SEDRENBA-502406 format. One line per 4 residues: their letters; for each residue y, x, z of N, C-alpha, C. Coordinates in steps of 0.2 Angstrom, whole numbers, padded with zeros to 4 digits. Each point is the difference from the previous one (the first is absolute). Layout:
A	Y/X/Z/Y/X/Z/Y/X/Z ~ ...
END
This chain:
XXXX	0257/-0008/-0047/-0002/0005/0005/0002/0006/-0002 ~ 0002/0004/0005/0003/0007/-0001/-0007/0005/0002 ~ 0001/0006/-0002/-0005/0005/0002/0004/0007/0004 ~ -0005/0001/0004/0002/0006/0004/-0005/0005/0001
XXXX	0001/0006/0003/-0005/0005/0002/0000/0002/0008 ~ -0004/0002/0003/0000/0000/0007/-0003/0008/0001 ~ 0004/0005/0004/-0002/0006/0000/0000/0001/0009 ~ -0005/0003/0002/-0001/0002/0008/-0002/0007/0001
XXXX	-0001/0005/-0005/-0002/0007/0003/-0006/0000/0002 ~ -0006/-0002/-0004/-0007/-0001/0003/-0003/0007/-0002 ~ -0002/0003/0006/-0003/0007/-0001/-0008/0000/0003 ~ -0004/-0002/-0002/-0008/-0001/0001/-0001/0007/0003
XXXX	-0005/-0002/0005/-0003/0009/0002/-0004/0001/-0005 ~ -0003/-0003/-0004/-0005/0004/-0004/0005/0004/-0007 ~ 0006/-0003/0000/0004/0005/-0004/0004/0005/0003 ~ 0002/-0001/0007/0003/0005/0004/-0006/0007/0001
XXXX	-0005/-0002/0001/-0005/0005/0002/-0003/0004/-0006 ~ 0003/-0001/-0006/-0001/0005/-0005/0006/0002/-0003 ~ 0006/-0003/0001/0006/0003/-0003/0005/0000/0006 ~ 0002/0007/0002/0005/0001/0005/0007/-0003/-0001
XXXX	0001/-0002/-0007/0007/-0004/-0001/-0001/-0007/-0002 ~ -0005/-0002/0002/-0001/-0007/-0001/0005/-0004/0002 ~ 0002/0001/0006/0006/-0005/0002/0006/0001/-0005 ~ 0002/0006/0000/0007/0001/-0005/-0002/-0004/-0007
XXXX	-0006/0001/-0003/-0001/-0002/-0007/-0001/-0007/0001 ~ -0002/-0004/0005/0000/-0008/0000/0007/-0002/0001 ~ 0003/0003/0003/0009/-0002/0001/0003/0000/-0008 ~ -0001/0007/-0001/0003/0001/-0008/-0002/-0005/-0004
XXXX	-0006/-0001/-0001/-0004/-0004/-0007/0003/-0007/0003 ~ 0001/-0003/0005/0002/-0007/0001/0007/-0001/-0003 ~ 0005/0006/0001/0006/-0001/-0003/0000/0000/-0008 ~ -0005/0003/-0002/-0001/-0001/-0007/-0002/-0006/-0002
XXXX	-0004/-0003/0004/-0004/-0008/-0002/0008/-0004/0001 ~ 0004/0000/0004/0005/-0004/0001/0005/0000/-0007 ~ 0000/0009/-0001/0005/0001/-0008/-0003/-0002/-0006 ~ -0006/-0001/0000/-0003/-0002/-0005/0000/-0008/-0001
XXXX	-0001/-0002/0007/0002/-0009/-0001/0006/-0002/0000 ~ 0005/0004/0001/0007/-0001/-0003/0000/0001/-0007 ~ -0003/0004/-0003/0001/0000/-0008/-0004/-0005/-0002 ~ -0006/-0004/0004/-0004/-0004/-0004/0002/-0008/0002
XXXX	0005/-0001/0002/0003/-0007/0002/-0001/-0003/0006 ~ -0004/0003/0005/0000/-0002/0007/0006/0000/0003 ~ 0002/-0006/0003/0007/-0001/0004/-0001/0003/0006 ~ -0004/0001/0004/-0001/0001/0007/-0004/0007/0002
XXXX	0003/0004/0004/-0006/0004/0003/0002/0000/0008 ~ -0006/0000/0003/0000/0000/0008/-0003/0005/0003 ~ 0003/0004/0004/-0002/0006/0004/-0001/-0003/0008 ~ -0005/0002/0002/-0002/-0002/0007/0004/0005/0005
XXXX	-0001/-0003/0007/0003/0005/0005/-0006/0000/0004 ~ -0004/0005/0000/-0005/-0001/0006/0000/0007/0004 ~ -0002/0001/0007/-0001/0006/0004/-0007/-0001/0003 ~ -0003/0007/0000/-0005/0001/0004/-0007/-0002/-0004
XXXX	0001/-0003/-0005/-0007/-0002/-0004/-0003/0004/-0004 ~ -0003/0005/0003/-0003/0005/-0004/-0004/-0004/-0005 ~ 0000/0004/-0007/-0004/-0002/-0005/0004/-0007/-0004 ~ 0001/-0004/0004/0002/-0008/-0004/0006/0002/-0002
XXXX	0005/0002/0004/0008/0001/-0004/0002/0005/0004 ~ 0003/0005/-0004/0003/0006/0002/0008/0000/-0001 ~ 0000/-0006/-0003/0009/-0001/-0001/0003/-0003/0004 ~ 0003/0004/0004/0004/-0003/0007/0008/0000/-0001
XXXX	0003/0006/-0002/0006/0001/-0002/0003/-0004/-0005 ~ -0002/-0007/-0002/0001/-0003/-0007/0007/-0001/-0002 ~ 0005/0001/0004/0007/0000/-0002/0003/0006/-0003 ~ -0004/0006/0001/0001/0007/-0003/-0003/-0002/-0008
XXXX	-0007/-0002/0000/-0003/-0002/-0006/0003/-0005/-0005 ~ 0003/-0004/0002/0003/-0006/-0004/0008/0003/-0001 ~ 0002/0004/0004/0006/0004/-0004/0000/0003/-0005 ~ -0007/0006/0000/0000/0003/-0005/-0003/-0005/-0007
XXXX	-0004/-0005/0001/0000/-0005/-0005/0006/-0003/-0004 ~ 0004/-0001/0006/0007/-0004/-0004/0002/0005/-0004 ~ 0001/0007/-0001/0002/0004/-0005/-0004/0000/-0006 ~ -0007/0000/0002/-0005/0002/-0006/-0002/-0007/-0003
XXXX	0003/-0006/0000/-0002/-0006/-0002/0006/-0003/-0002 ~ 0001/-0005/-0005/0005/-0003/-0003/0000/-0007/0001 ~ -0005/-0005/-0001/0001/-0006/0001/-0005/-0004/0005 ~ -0005/0003/0002/-0005/-0002/0006/0004/-0001/0007
XXXX	0000/-0005/0002/0001/-0001/0008/-0003/0003/0004 ~ 0002/0003/0005/-0003/0004/0004/0000/-0003/0007 ~ -0007/-0003/0002/0001/-0002/0008/-0004/0005/0005 ~ 0002/-0003/0006/-0002/0003/0007/-0006/-0004/0001
XXXX	-0006/0002/0000/-0005/-0004/0001/-0006/0002/0005 ~ 0004/0001/0006/0006/-0002/0003/0005/0005/0002 ~ 0006/-0002/0002/0003/0004/0007/-0002/-0004/0007 ~ -0001/0004/0005/-0001/-0003/0006/0006/0000/0004
XXXX	0003/-0006/0002/0006/0000/0002/-0001/-0001/0009 ~ -0006/0000/0002/0000/0001/0007/0003/0006/0004 ~ 0005/-0002/0005/0004/0005/0003/-0004/0007/0002 ~ -0007/-0001/0003/-0004/0005/0002/-0002/0004/-0005
XXXX	0001/-0002/-0006/-0003/0003/-0007/0006/0004/-0004 ~ 0004/-0005/-0001/0008/0001/-0004/0005/-0005/0003 ~ 0005/0004/0002/0005/-0003/0002/0002/-0005/-0005 ~ 0002/-0005/0001/0003/-0006/-0005/0005/0002/-0004
XXXX	0006/0003/0004/0005/0003/-0004/-0002/0006/-0005 ~ -0003/0004/0002/-0002/0004/-0005/-0005/-0001/-0008 ~ -0003/-0006/0004/-0003/-0003/-0006/0006/-0004/-0004 ~ 0004/-0004/0001/0005/-0003/-0003/0004/0005/-0004
XXXX	0001/0008/0003/0004/0005/-0004/-0006/0001/-0006 ~ -0005/0001/0001/-0005/0002/-0004/-0002/-0004/-0006 ~ 0001/-0007/0001/0000/-0005/-0005/0005/0000/-0005 ~ 0007/0000/0003/0006/0000/-0004/0001/0007/-0004
XXXX	-0003/0005/0003/0000/0007/-0002/-0003/0000/-0008 ~ -0007/-0004/0001/-0004/0001/-0005/0001/-0006/-0006 ~ 0005/-0004/0003/0002/-0005/-0005/0005/0003/-0004 ~ 0003/0004/0003/0005/0005/-0005/-0003/0004/-0005
XXXX	-0004/0004/0003/-0003/0004/-0004/-0005/-0003/-0006 ~ -0002/-0006/0001/-0003/-0003/-0005/0004/-0005/-0004 ~ 0007/0000/0002/0005/-0005/-0003/-0003/-0007/0000 ~ -0003/-0002/0006/0000/-0007/0000/-0009/-0002/-0002
XXXX	-0003/0005/0001/-0007/-0001/-0001/-0005/0000/0006 ~ 0004/0000/0005/-0005/0001/0007/-0003/-0007/0003 ~ -0005/-0001/0002/-0003/-0007/0003/-0002/0003/0008 ~ 0003/-0004/0004/0000/0002/0008/-0008/-0004/0002
XXXX	-0005/0002/0000/-0005/-0002/0003/-0002/0003/0007 ~ -0001/-0004/0006/-0001/0002/0006/-0007/-0004/0002 ~ -0003/0003/0006/-0005/-0003/0004/0000/0003/0006 ~ -0006/0000/0002/-0001/0002/0009/-0005/0005/0001
XXXX	-0001/0004/-0006/-0006/0005/0002/-0008/-0003/-0003 ~ -0004/0005/0000/-0006/-0001/-0004/-0006/-0002/0005 ~ 0001/0000/0006/-0005/-0001/0004/0000/0004/0006 ~ -0004/-0001/0005/0001/0002/0007/-0001/0009/-0001
XXXX	-0003/0003/-0004/0001/0006/0001/0007/0003/-0002 ~ 0003/-0002/-0003/0007/0001/-0003/0005/-0002/0004 ~ 0001/-0007/0003/0003/-0002/0006/0000/0003/0005 ~ -0007/0002/0003/0001/0003/0007/0002/0006/-0001
XXXX	0001/0005/-0005/0002/0006/-0001/0008/0001/0002 ~ 0003/-0006/-0001/0007/-0002/0001/0001/-0004/0008 ~ -0004/-0003/0001/0000/-0004/0005/-0006/0001/0005 ~ -0001/0004/0002/-0007/0002/0005/0000/-0004/0006
XXXX	-0006/-0004/0000/0000/-0003/0007/0000/-0010/-0002 ~ 0003/0000/-0005/0000/-0009/-0002/-0007/-0002/0001 ~ -0001/-0006/0002/-0007/-0003/-0003/0000/-0005/-0005 ~ 0006/-0001/-0002/0000/-0007/-0003/0004/0002/-0007
XXXX	-0004/0000/-0005/0004/0003/-0006/0005/-0005/-0002 ~ 0000/-0007/0001/0005/-0004/-0001/0007/0002/0003 ~ 0000/0004/0005/0007/0003/0003/0004/0003/-0007 ~ -0003/0002/-0004/0004/0003/-0006/0005/-0007/-0002
XXXX	-0004/-0006/0000/0004/-0005/-0004/0007/-0002/0004 ~ -0002/0000/0006/0007/0000/0005/0006/0004/-0002 ~ -0002/0007/-0002/0005/0004/-0002/0003/0000/-0006 ~ -0005/-0002/-0005/0003/-0001/-0007/0002/-0006/0000
XXXX	0000/-0006/0003/0003/-0006/-0001/0007/0001/0003 ~ 0002/0004/0006/0005/0002/0003/0005/0004/-0005 ~ -0002/0003/-0005/0003/0005/-0005/0002/-0003/-0006 ~ -0005/-0002/-0003/0000/-0003/-0006/0007/-0003/-0003
XXXX	0003/-0004/0003/0005/-0003/-0002/0007/0004/0001 ~ -0001/0006/0002/0006/0003/0003/0002/0004/-0007 ~ -0004/0002/-0006/0001/0004/-0004/0004/-0002/-0005 ~ 0000/-0006/-0002/0005/-0002/-0006/0008/0000/0005
XXXX	0000/-0002/0006/0007/0001/0004/0002/0008/0000 ~ -0004/0005/0000/0001/0007/0000/0003/0002/-0007 ~ -0002/-0004/-0005/0002/0002/-0007/0006/-0004/-0001 ~ 0001/-0006/0002/0005/-0004/-0003/0005/-0002/0005
XXXX	0001/0001/0005/0005/0001/0005/0005/0007/0000 ~ 0005/-0001/-0002/0005/0007/-0002/-0002/0005/0007 ~ 0001/-0003/0006/-0002/0004/0006/-0007/-0005/0003 ~ -0005/0003/0001/-0006/-0003/0003/0002/-0002/0008
XXXX	0000/-0007/0001/0002/-0003/0006/-0004/0003/0007 ~ -0005/0004/-0002/-0004/0003/0005/-0006/-0004/0003 ~ -0005/0002/0004/-0005/-0005/0002/-0003/0004/0007 ~ -0001/-0006/0003/-0003/0002/0008/-0006/-0005/-0001
XXXX	-0006/0004/0000/-0007/-0004/0000/-0004/0004/0006 ~ -0006/-0003/0000/-0006/0002/0005/-0002/0007/-0001 ~ 0001/0001/-0008/-0005/0007/-0002/0005/0005/-0003 ~ 0006/-0003/-0001/0005/0006/-0002/0007/-0003/0000
XXXX	0005/0004/-0001/0007/-0002/0001/0005/0005/-0004 ~ 0006/-0002/-0002/0004/0003/-0003/0006/-0002/0000 ~ 0006/0003/0003/0007/-0003/0000/0003/-0001/-0007 ~ 0005/-0003/-0001/0003/-0001/-0007/0001/0007/-0003
XXXX	-0003/0001/-0006/0002/0006/-0005/0000/-0002/-0006 ~ 0003/0004/-0004/-0001/-0002/-0008/-0006/0003/-0003 ~ -0005/-0003/-0002/-0006/0002/-0002/0000/0002/-0007 ~ 0000/0007/-0003/0002/0003/-0006/-0006/0004/-0003
XXXX	0000/0000/-0006/0004/-0004/-0005/-0003/-0006/-0001 ~ 0006/-0006/-0003/-0003/-0006/-0001/-0006/0000/-0007 ~ -0003/-0005/-0001/-0002/0000/-0005/0003/0000/-0007 ~ -0005/0002/-0005/0004/0001/-0007/0002/-0007/-0003
XXXX	0006/-0002/-0003/0003/-0005/-0002/0000/-0006/0005 ~ 0001/-0005/-0003/0000/-0008/0004/-0008/-0001/0005 ~ 0001/-0003/0005/-0006/-0003/0004/-0004/0006/0002 ~ -0007/0000/0001/-0004/0005/0002/-0005/-0001/-0003
XXXX	-0005/0005/0000/-0008/0001/-0002/-0004/-0007/0003 ~ -0005/-0001/-0005/-0004/-0006/0002/-0005/0002/0005 ~ 0000/-0005/0006/-0004/0003/0005/-0007/-0004/0000 ~ -0005/0004/0003/-0007/-0002/-0001/-0004/0001/0007
XXXX	-0005/-0004/0001/-0003/0000/0005/-0009/0002/-0001 ~ -0003/0005/0003/-0007/0002/-0002/-0004/-0004/0005 ~ -0003/-0006/-0004/-0005/-0005/0004/-0006/0003/0001 ~ -0001/0001/0007/-0008/0002/0000/-0004/-0006/0002
XXXX	0002/-0006/0001/-0004/-0005/0001/0002/-0006/-0004 ~ -0004/-0005/-0002/0004/-0005/-0003/0004/-0004/0003 ~ 0000/-0001/0007/0006/-0004/0004/0008/0005/-0002 ~ 0000/0005/-0001/0006/0004/0000/0003/-0004/-0008
XXXX	-0004/-0002/-0003/0004/-0002/-0006/0005/-0006/0001 ~ -0002/-0005/0003/0005/-0005/0002/0006/0003/0004 ~ -0001/0005/0004/0004/0001/0005/0005/0005/-0005 ~ -0002/0003/-0005/0005/0004/-0003/0004/-0004/-0005
XXXX	-0003/-0006/-0003/0004/-0004/-0004/0004/-0004/0003 ~ -0001/-0001/0007/0006/-0004/0005/0006/0004/0000 ~ -0002/0008/0000/0007/0004/0001/0003/0002/-0008 ~ -0002/-0003/-0005/0001/0002/-0007/-0002/0006/-0001
XXXX	-0005/0004/0002/-0003/0006/-0002/-0005/0000/-0005 ~ 0000/0004/-0005/-0007/0001/-0004/-0005/0002/0004 ~ -0005/-0001/-0003/-0007/0001/0004/-0004/0007/-0003 ~ -0001/0006/0003/-0005/0004/-0004/-0007/-0001/0003
XXXX	-0004/-0004/-0004/-0006/-0002/0002/-0005/0005/-0001 ~ -0001/0005/0004/-0005/0005/0001/-0006/-0003/0003 ~ 0001/-0006/0003/-0008/-0002/0003/-0003/-0004/-0004 ~ 0002/-0001/-0007/-0003/-0007/-0003/-0006/0005/-0004
XXXX	-0006/-0003/-0001/-0006/0005/-0002/-0002/-0002/-0007 ~ 0001/-0008/-0002/-0002/-0002/-0005/0004/-0007/-0003 ~ -0001/-0001/-0006/0003/-0006/-0003/0001/-0006/0004 ~ -0006/-0003/0003/-0001/-0005/0002/0004/0000/0008
XXXX	0000/0005/0003/0005/0001/0006/0007/0000/0000 ~ 0001/0000/-0007/0008/-0001/-0002/0002/-0006/0001 ~ -0004/-0004/-0001/0005/-0007/-0004/0001/-0004/0007 ~ -0003/0000/0006/0002/-0004/0005/0006/0004/0003
XXXX	0000/0008/0001/0005/0002/0003/0006/0000/-0004 ~ 0001/0000/-0006/0006/-0001/-0005/0001/-0007/0002 ~ -0003/-0004/0000/0002/-0008/0003/0004/0001/0005 ~ -0004/0003/0004/0004/-0001/0007/0007/0003/0001
XXXX	0001/0006/-0005/0006/0004/0000/0004/-0003/-0004 ~ -0001/-0003/-0006/0005/-0004/-0004/0002/-0006/0004 ~ -0004/-0002/0004/0002/-0008/0003/0006/0003/0006 ~ -0001/0006/0002/0004/0003/0006/0007/0001/-0004
XXXX	-0001/0004/-0005/0006/0002/-0002/0005/-0003/-0002 ~ -0004/-0007/-0003/0006/-0005/-0002/0006/-0002/0006 ~ -0003/0001/0005/0004/-0002/0006/0002/0005/0004 ~ 0001/0006/-0004/0001/0006/0004/0008/0000/0002
XXXX	0001/0004/0006/0005/0000/0003/0001/0009/0000 ~ 0004/0002/-0007/0000/0007/0000/0003/0004/0004 ~ -0004/0005/0002/0004/0005/0005/0004/0005/-0004 ~ -0001/0002/-0007/0004/0003/-0004/0006/-0003/-0003
XXXX	0002/0002/-0006/0004/-0003/-0004/-0002/-0005/-0005 ~ -0007/0001/-0001/-0003/-0005/-0004/-0008/-0001/0001 ~ -0002/-0005/-0003/-0008/0000/0001/-0003/0003/-0005 ~ -0004/0005/0001/-0004/0003/-0005/-0009/-0003/0000
XXXX	0001/-0006/-0005/-0006/-0003/0000/-0004/0003/-0005 ~ -0006/0003/0005/-0003/0006/-0004/-0007/0000/0003 ~ -0005/0000/-0003/-0007/0002/0004/-0003/0006/-0005 ~ -0001/0006/0002/-0004/0004/-0004/-0007/0002/0004
XXXX	-0004/0001/-0004/-0007/0002/0002/-0003/0006/-0003 ~ -0006/0004/0003/-0001/0005/-0002/-0007/0000/-0003 ~ -0002/0004/-0006/-0006/0000/0000/-0003/0007/-0003 ~ -0006/0002/0000/-0001/0006/-0005/-0002/-0002/-0006
XXXX	0003/0005/-0004/-0001/-0001/-0008/-0001/0005/-0003 ~ -0005/-0001/-0005/-0002/0006/-0004/-0002/-0003/-0008 ~ 0005/0002/-0003/-0001/-0002/-0007/-0002/0005/-0005 ~ -0004/0000/-0005/-0003/0005/-0005/-0001/-0004/-0006
XXXX	0000/0004/-0005/-0002/-0002/-0008/-0006/-0005/0000 ~ -0005/0001/0005/-0005/-0005/-0001/-0003/-0002/0007 ~ -0003/-0006/0001/-0003/-0002/0007/-0004/0005/0003 ~ -0004/0003/-0005/-0005/0005/0003/0002/0006/0004
XXXX	0006/0003/-0004/0004/0006/0002/0003/-0001/0007 ~ 0004/-0006/0000/0003/-0003/0007/-0005/-0001/0005 ~ -0006/-0003/-0001/-0004/0001/0006/-0003/0007/0001 ~ -0001/0004/-0004/-0002/0006/0001/0006/0004/0005
XXXX	0006/-0001/-0002/0004/0004/0004/-0001/-0003/0006 ~ 0001/-0007/0002/0000/-0004/0007/-0006/0004/0003 ~ -0006/-0001/-0003/-0004/0004/0005/-0001/0006/0001 ~ 0004/0004/-0003/0002/0007/0003/0006/0002/0004
XXXX	0003/-0006/0002/0006/0001/0003/0000/0000/0007 ~ -0005/-0002/0003/0000/0002/0008/0002/-0007/0002 ~ 0002/-0006/-0002/0003/-0005/0002/-0003/-0003/0006 ~ -0005/0001/0001/-0004/-0002/0007/0003/0004/0006
XXXX	0001/0006/-0001/0003/0004/0005/0008/-0002/0002 ~ 0002/-0002/-0005/0008/-0002/0002/0000/-0006/0004 ~ -0005/-0005/-0004/0000/-0007/0005/-0001/0001/0007 ~ -0006/0005/0001/-0002/0001/0005/0006/0003/0006
XXXX	0003/0004/-0003/0006/0003/0004/0006/-0006/0001 ~ 0000/-0004/-0003/0005/-0005/-0001/-0002/-0004/0007 ~ -0006/-0002/0000/-0001/-0004/0008/-0001/0005/0005 ~ 0000/0006/-0001/-0001/0003/0005/0006/0001/0004
XXXX	0006/0000/-0004/0007/0001/0003/0003/-0007/0002 ~ 0000/-0004/-0005/0003/-0006/0000/-0004/-0006/0003 ~ 0000/0001/0007/-0006/-0004/0004/0004/-0006/0003 ~ 0007/-0002/-0002/0004/-0006/0000/-0002/-0005/-0007
XXXX	-0003/0002/-0005/-0001/-0003/-0006/-0006/-0004/0001 ~ 0000/-0007/-0002/-0007/-0001/-0001/-0006/0003/-0002 ~ -0004/0000/0004/-0007/0003/-0002/-0005/-0004/-0005 ~ 0000/0001/-0006/-0006/-0005/-0004/-0008/0002/0003
XXXX	-0003/-0005/-0001/-0006/0002/0002/-0004/0005/-0004 ~ -0004/0004/0003/-0004/0005/-0003/0003/0006/-0001 ~ 0006/0001/0005/0005/0006/-0001/-0003/0004/0006 ~ -0003/0007/0000/-0003/0003/0005/0006/0001/0005
XXXX	-0002/0004/0007/0005/0002/0004/-0001/0009/-0002 ~ 0007/0003/0000/-0001/0006/-0002/-0003/0005/0006 ~ -0004/0004/-0001/0000/0005/-0006/-0005/-0003/-0005 ~ -0004/-0006/0001/-0005/-0002/-0007/0005/-0002/-0004
XXXX	-0003/0002/-0006/0004/-0002/-0007/-0004/-0006/-0004 ~ 0005/-0003/-0003/-0002/-0005/-0006/-0006/0006/-0004 ~ -0005/-0005/-0004/-0004/0004/-0003/0004/0003/-0007 ~ -0002/0006/-0002/0003/0002/-0007/0000/-0005/-0004
XXXX	0005/0000/-0006/0000/-0006/-0004/-0003/0001/-0008 ~ -0005/-0003/0000/-0004/0001/-0006/0003/-0005/-0006 ~ -0003/0001/-0006/0002/-0005/-0005/-0001/-0007/0002 ~ -0006/-0002/0003/-0001/-0006/0002/0006/-0002/0005
XXXX	0001/0003/0005/0005/-0002/0005/0007/0000/-0003 ~ 0001/0004/-0005/0008/0000/-0004/-0001/-0006/-0003 ~ -0005/-0002/-0004/0000/-0006/-0004/0001/-0007/0005 ~ -0003/0001/0006/0000/-0006/0005/0008/-0001/0002
XXXX	0003/0007/0002/0007/-0001/0002/0004/-0003/-0007 ~ -0001/0001/-0004/0004/-0002/-0006/-0001/-0007/-0001 ~ -0007/-0003/0001/-0002/-0006/-0001/0004/-0005/0006 ~ 0000/0003/0006/0003/-0003/0005/0008/0000/0002
XXXX	0003/0003/-0005/0007/0002/-0001/0002/0004/0006 ~ -0004/0005/0002/0004/0005/0005/0001/0006/-0002 ~ 0000/0001/-0008/0003/0005/-0003/0001/-0001/-0006 ~ 0006/0004/-0003/0001/0000/-0007/-0003/0004/-0004
XXXX	-0005/-0001/-0005/-0003/0006/-0003/-0003/-0003/-0007 ~ 0002/0004/-0006/-0003/-0002/-0006/0004/0004/-0006 ~ -0002/-0003/-0005/0005/0002/-0006/0007/-0005/0001 ~ 0004/0002/-0005/0007/-0002/0001/0000/-0008/0000
XXXX	-0005/-0003/-0004/0000/-0007/0000/-0002/-0004/0005 ~ -0005/0003/0003/-0003/-0003/0006/0005/0003/0006 ~ 0003/0005/0001/0006/0000/0005/0005/-0003/-0001 ~ 0002/-0002/-0006/0004/-0007/-0001/-0002/-0006/0003
XXXX	-0005/-0001/-0001/-0003/-0008/0002/0001/0000/0008 ~ -0003/0006/0003/-0001/0001/0007/0007/-0001/0003 ~ 0005/0004/-0004/0006/-0001/0004/0003/-0007/-0002 ~ -0002/-0004/-0004/0003/-0006/-0002/-0003/-0005/0007
XXXX	-0006/0001/0003/-0003/-0004/0005/0006/0002/0006 ~ 0003/0005/0001/0004/0002/0006/0007/-0005/-0001 ~ 0001/0001/-0006/0006/-0004/-0002/-0001/-0007/0001 ~ -0005/-0003/-0002/-0002/-0008/0001/-0001/-0001/0006
XXXX	-0002/0005/0005/-0001/-0001/0007/0008/0000/0004 ~ 0004/0003/-0004/0007/-0002/0003/0003/0007/0002 ~ -0002/0006/-0003/0003/0006/0003/0006/0001/-0004 ~ 0005/0003/0003/0006/0001/-0003/0000/0007/-0003
XXXX	-0004/0005/0002/0000/0007/-0001/-0007/0002/0002 ~ -0003/0004/-0005/-0008/0002/0002/0002/0008/-0001 ~ -0002/0003/0006/0001/0009/0001/-0007/0001/0000 ~ -0001/0006/-0004/-0006/0003/0000/-0001/0006/0004
XXXX	-0005/0001/0004/-0002/0006/0004/-0003/0004/-0005 ~ 0000/0007/0000/-0003/0005/-0005/-0003/0006/0004 ~ -0006/-0002/0003/-0001/0006/0004/-0002/0007/-0003 ~ 0001/0006/0004/0000/0006/-0004/-0008/0001/0000
XXXX	-0005/-0004/0002/-0007/0003/-0003/0000/-0001/-0007 ~ 0004/-0005/-0004/0000/0000/-0006/0005/0007/-0003 ~ -0003/0002/-0005/0005/0006/-0004/0005/-0003/-0002 ~ 0006/0008/0001/0006/-0003/-0003/0002/-0003/-0007
XXXX	-0006/0004/-0004/0001/-0003/-0007/-0002/-0008/-0001 ~ -0006/-0002/0004/-0003/-0007/0000/0006/-0004/0002 ~ 0003/0002/0006/0005/-0003/0004/0007/-0002/-0006 ~ 0003/0006/-0002/0005/-0001/-0005/-0003/-0004/-0006
XXXX	-0005/0000/-0002/-0004/-0005/-0006/0002/-0006/0002 ~ -0002/-0002/0007/0000/-0006/0003/0006/-0004/-0002 ~ 0005/0004/0003/0007/-0003/0000/0003/0000/-0007 ~ -0002/0005/-0004/0002/0000/-0007/-0003/-0007/-0004
XXXX	-0006/-0001/0001/-0003/-0006/-0004/0003/-0007/0003 ~ 0000/0001/0007/0003/-0007/0003/0007/-0001/-0002 ~ 0004/0005/-0001/0008/0000/-0003/0000/-0002/-0007 ~ -0005/0002/-0004/0000/-0002/-0006/-0003/-0007/-0002
XXXX	-0005/-0001/0003/-0004/-0006/-0002/0000/-0006/0004 ~ 0002/0001/0006/0000/-0005/0007/0007/-0004/0001 ~ 0004/0007/0002/0006/-0002/0003/0004/-0006/-0006 ~ 0002/0004/-0006/0003/-0004/-0005/-0002/-0008/-0001
XXXX	-0006/-0002/0002/-0002/-0006/-0001/0001/-0004/0006 ~ 0002/0002/0005/0000/-0004/0006/0006/0001/0002 ~ 0003/0005/0001/0008/0001/0004/0004/0000/-0007 ~ 0003/-0005/-0003/0005/0000/-0005/0007/0000/0002
XXXX	0002/0001/0007/0006/-0001/0002/0003/0007/0001 ~ 0004/0002/-0003/0002/0008/0000/0005/0001/0007 ~ 0001/-0005/0003/0005/0002/0007/-0006/-0001/0005 ~ 0001/0004/0005/-0004/-0001/0006/0003/-0006/0003
XXXX	-0006/-0003/0004/0001/-0005/0004/0004/0000/0005 ~ -0001/0004/0005/0005/0003/0005/0008/0001/-0002 ~ 0000/0003/-0006/0006/0001/-0002/0004/-0007/-0002 ~ -0004/-0005/-0003/0004/-0005/0000/0003/-0004/0007
XXXX	-0005/0000/0004/0001/-0002/0006/0007/0005/0004 ~ -0001/0005/-0001/0006/0004/0003/0008/-0001/-0004 ~ 0000/0000/-0006/0005/-0001/-0005/0003/-0008/0003 ~ -0004/-0004/0001/0002/-0007/0001/0004/0000/0006
XXX	-0003/0004/0006/0003/0000/0005/0007/0003/0000 ~ 0000/0006/-0003/0006/0004/-0002/0005/-0002/-0004 ~ -0001/-0006/-0004/0006/-0004/-0004/0005/-0003/0003
END
């Protein structure tokens, strides 16, 4: 199992109310986390694309953000988590151009994750008046298979669809080297895993909450991906999942950090905006919040495998559970409610004590797929 980091520009009101530079600091701090992860042996960093989601995510122009990180890092792969390729949001040709450009700037370290938007608040900003959020699936389905053609055809043959069209044109630049970046899909519901597998796409499993949820959705994905009719140049047989992670020198210190991190607020915001995600029992409707996390609640979340928290040995065992459940990659969300010092310490401790015991392959999994396709 490989390891990654997930950043999204979280700017909670409690921080913004006391610091007029909170938004700027949050974005800059998260670049520092990715740079630290690169030094610490993490293989992937994912940057969100969200719009209008106050507090939850102020990282909207992630192509710009990832371009900066391409220069600031050396080995870590940089992924769009996601680029939204729906024509009313971003014209597909411009998405293809951005992907290829980032592939050049990173010298082949770019990962192309796609999705359909966070929920009704975001989607209706670009497509006002639609009443069924599944409308976005039709646009995505029409579009996703065109990207490899844009990259691999000398002159793209063009496209005439229901939602967008383009006459024959040379789409430039082409990706760096042979083939093209690995393609991923952000799965907002369990049924999306099998769909992605059939297309040969990796899955960004943002909707998985705990290890026990993982096992059956991985099984559905792995069964589907065996029979994949890849829309790209290769099958990206890959399931990434996310979890909050806090690692400290002692268990008590890790729990103390978690209690002070305002994690209940971030979780409440997640379900405020991601109204297309399955809503677990007990999650209140916004603006009602989940109760503040006490030591007892943190210990319960750890016991229920809903977060990774503890000393390095404990975090190692918790990460192994995700590997045993079938995850190919575990990416950590590091909310800004936790201090930059504690966050960097988590990254360093995991890099020193956990990653070397689990990820013993020096080559990125997606690099192997891409190299095989280009050989």
